Residue frames relative to the residue before (quaternion, step in Angstrom):
aa qw qx qy qz dx dy dz
M 1.0000 0.0000 0.0000 0.0000 0.00 0.00 0.00
S 0.4933 -0.6618 0.4815 0.2946 3.57 -1.03 0.85
K 0.6206 -0.5555 0.4136 0.3677 3.49 -1.32 0.55
T 0.6142 0.5489 -0.3480 0.4476 3.66 1.05 -0.68
L 0.6696 0.4951 -0.2845 0.4750 3.57 0.91 -0.93
R 0.6355 0.5165 -0.3277 0.4712 3.55 0.97 -0.76
L 0.6468 0.5059 -0.3148 0.4761 3.58 0.98 -0.88
L 0.6616 0.5194 -0.3134 0.4407 3.61 0.87 -0.78
F 0.6261 0.5191 -0.3135 0.4901 3.59 1.13 -0.76
L 0.6604 0.5084 -0.3117 0.4564 3.55 0.97 -0.89
V 0.6344 0.5125 -0.3282 0.4766 3.57 0.97 -0.79
T 0.6380 0.5213 -0.3180 0.4692 3.60 0.94 -0.89
D 0.6473 0.5153 -0.3139 0.4657 3.62 0.93 -0.86
F 0.6379 0.5347 -0.3118 0.4583 3.57 0.95 -0.93
F 0.7301 0.4426 -0.2514 0.4559 3.60 0.82 -0.96
F 0.5417 0.5684 -0.3957 0.4764 3.58 1.26 -0.34
I 0.6619 0.4888 -0.3068 0.4784 3.58 0.92 -0.93
I 0.6514 0.5103 -0.3253 0.4576 3.55 0.92 -0.86
Y 0.6108 0.5627 -0.3376 0.4430 3.64 0.99 -0.82
W 0.7079 0.4443 -0.2706 0.4778 3.58 0.79 -0.99
L 0.6049 0.5307 -0.3634 0.4694 3.67 1.02 -0.49
I 0.6581 0.5013 -0.2886 0.4820 3.55 0.99 -0.91
T 0.6605 0.4995 -0.2970 0.4754 3.59 1.00 -0.83
F 0.6864 0.5028 -0.3011 0.4305 3.56 0.86 -0.92
F 0.7566 0.3845 -0.2005 0.4895 3.55 0.99 -0.85
H 0.3785 -0.7538 0.4550 0.2857 3.59 1.36 0.09
L 0.2074 0.8320 -0.4873 0.1656 3.58 0.85 0.94
I 0.6077 0.5250 -0.3640 0.4718 3.59 1.25 -0.13
P 0.4661 -0.6807 0.4693 0.3150 3.62 -0.76 0.91
E 0.5971 -0.6190 0.3743 0.3467 3.56 -1.01 0.81
E 0.6354 0.5387 -0.3635 0.4170 3.64 0.95 -0.57
Y 0.6678 0.4754 -0.3039 0.4854 3.65 1.24 -0.26
L 0.5408 0.6241 -0.3991 0.3986 3.61 1.22 -0.13
Y 0.5537 -0.6142 0.4349 0.3564 3.55 -1.13 0.58
Q 0.7414 -0.4996 0.2364 0.3806 3.57 -1.20 0.64
D 0.7791 0.3136 -0.1637 0.5176 3.60 0.89 -0.87
Y 0.2282 0.8218 -0.5079 0.1207 3.59 1.09 0.47
Q 0.6994 0.4460 -0.2755 0.4858 3.58 1.07 -0.58
N 0.4303 0.6939 -0.4702 0.3350 3.61 1.21 0.03
E 0.4694 -0.7269 0.4244 0.2668 3.61 -0.50 1.31
L 0.6512 0.5328 -0.3248 0.4319 3.61 0.91 -0.78
L 0.6546 0.4902 -0.2972 0.4928 3.57 1.02 -0.85
V 0.6267 0.5298 -0.3388 0.4601 3.60 0.95 -0.80
I 0.6492 0.5233 -0.2959 0.4660 3.62 0.91 -0.92
W 0.6643 0.5068 -0.2889 0.4674 3.50 0.93 -1.09
N 0.6650 0.5005 -0.3139 0.4569 3.59 0.83 -0.88
W 0.7017 0.4519 -0.2650 0.4829 3.61 0.80 -0.92
S 0.5393 0.6170 -0.4169 0.3932 3.64 1.10 -0.29
F 0.6604 0.5134 -0.2899 0.4650 3.55 1.22 -0.52
F 0.4341 0.7372 -0.4294 0.2893 3.60 1.28 -0.42
P 0.7263 0.4411 -0.3139 0.4236 3.69 0.49 -0.99
L 0.6715 0.4945 -0.3129 0.4546 3.54 0.92 -0.84
D 0.6710 0.5022 -0.3086 0.4498 3.58 0.91 -0.88
I 0.6799 0.4905 -0.2908 0.4611 3.55 0.90 -0.87
L 0.6528 0.5090 -0.3133 0.4655 3.61 0.93 -0.83
T 0.6683 0.4909 -0.2885 0.4787 3.54 0.98 -0.92
S 0.6618 0.5361 -0.2911 0.4358 3.56 0.93 -0.89
F 0.6943 0.4671 -0.2596 0.4821 3.54 0.95 -1.03
S 0.6572 0.4921 -0.3274 0.4677 3.56 0.93 -0.74
G 0.6457 0.5119 -0.3304 0.4603 3.58 1.06 -0.68
C 0.6455 0.5129 -0.3197 0.4669 3.58 1.11 -0.71
L 0.6847 0.5096 -0.2813 0.4386 3.56 1.11 -0.69
D 0.6235 0.5399 -0.3315 0.4580 3.50 1.24 -0.53
T 0.0064 -0.8464 0.5297 -0.0537 3.60 -0.15 1.33
R 0.3203 0.7785 -0.4844 0.2380 3.60 1.24 0.28
């Protein structure tokens, strides 16, 4: 894998982690959220991706080969 592609993956992993921190701590003002942000079904759907995103992001950050 090229160094450029490896760097792009690392940046993507970093921003996935940042996204989940922002989401968890509700750091985005409510007026900037999409219309159905409080819809329970959408919230559950969004959080269903958390384990996969975090596992993938942390494993990508740990892979320093």
